[in-house]
N, C-alpha and C positions, 0 to 999 in steps of 0.2 A: 568712515565717519571722521570728522575733524573736531578736535578738542583743544581747549585752552586752559592753562593753569598758571597762576602767579604764585611763586614761593617767596614770600617777603623776607624770611630770615636769611636767605642767601642771595637776595636780589635777583631772582631768576624769572624769566618770562618764557613760557614753553608752549609750543603748539605741536600737537601730535595728530597725524593722519594715519589711521589704521585702515589700509586699503582692503578692498574685497578679495584681492588675490594674495592675501597674507603678506603684503609688503607694507612697510611703514616709512613715513617721512617724519623726522623729529627736528623741529626748528627750535633751537635752544639758545637763549641769551642769558649769560650770567654777568651781572655788572654792566659796564658800558660797552658800546660797540654794536656790531651787527649780530643778527642771529646766525648760528652755525647750523648747517643742514647735515643731518646724519640719515643714512638710508639703511634698510635691511629687511629682514623678514620677521614675522611674529607668528605665534601659535597660541591658541587658547585651549586648555584642557577643560572641556565642558563639565566633566565630573567634579573637578575641584575648583573651577572658575579661576584657574591660575594662568596668567598671561606671561609668556616668556618670549625672548627674541634674540636675534643675532644681528650684528652690524654686517654690512656688505663684506668686510674683511674677514668674517668668520668669528669674530670675538663675541661671546655671549654677553647679554646685558649683565650688569652688576648684581642683579637679583631677579627673582620671579616676583610677580605682583598678583595678589588676590584682587579680583575685580568685583565691585559692587555697583550696580546701576540704580539710579533713583527710580521711583515708581513711574514718573513721567518721561524717563529716558533722556532727560536734559543734563544730567550730571553723572559722572563716573568717578568713583573713589578707587585709587590704586594704593594698596597696602603692601609694601615690600616684605618679602619673606626674610630679608636680612636687615635688621635693626635700624630702620629710619622711620620717620613719621609718614603717615598716609597723606596723599595729595589728592585734592579734589579738582577734577577737570570739568569744565562746562562746555556743552556742545556749542561750538562757534567756528565759523569759517576762518580759514587762515587768510589774513589780509594780503592782497597782491603785493603791497610794499614789502612785507616780510619775505615773501617768496623771491621777489626781484633782487633784493639787497643781501640775501643770505650768502654766507661764505660756505661753499661746499667742502665737506670734510671727507676725505677718502679713507683714512684709517681711523678707527674708533678712538684711539688714544691721542690723536693729533688735535691740539688746541682745546682739549676738554679739561675744564677745571672742575673736578668733582662731579662728573656726569650725572644726569638725572635718571637715566635708565641704565 
């Protein structure tokens, strides 16, 4: 499923694709420039509704996230277990322009300014 979130206090535009095979694509733009594409794997603990993941280089996300879906399934709230505000994602396809112009990031710490996940 593809999701979109805008975080205005840090000028971030985020698209997240949580794939059926437990892989993710994170298109993240903070400030000006192109989106940066991060890849990796995710896992959801169904008992606790906690979403965790690792980037392709093996680095874990900065936090786990409690997941809450809206009744209609069109929005998802991710609440970090480590001290940040919750973020609301809306179900939305990732625009082809974002995919085509994204800068692929191989290492999770490369070019990341205060990463979102």
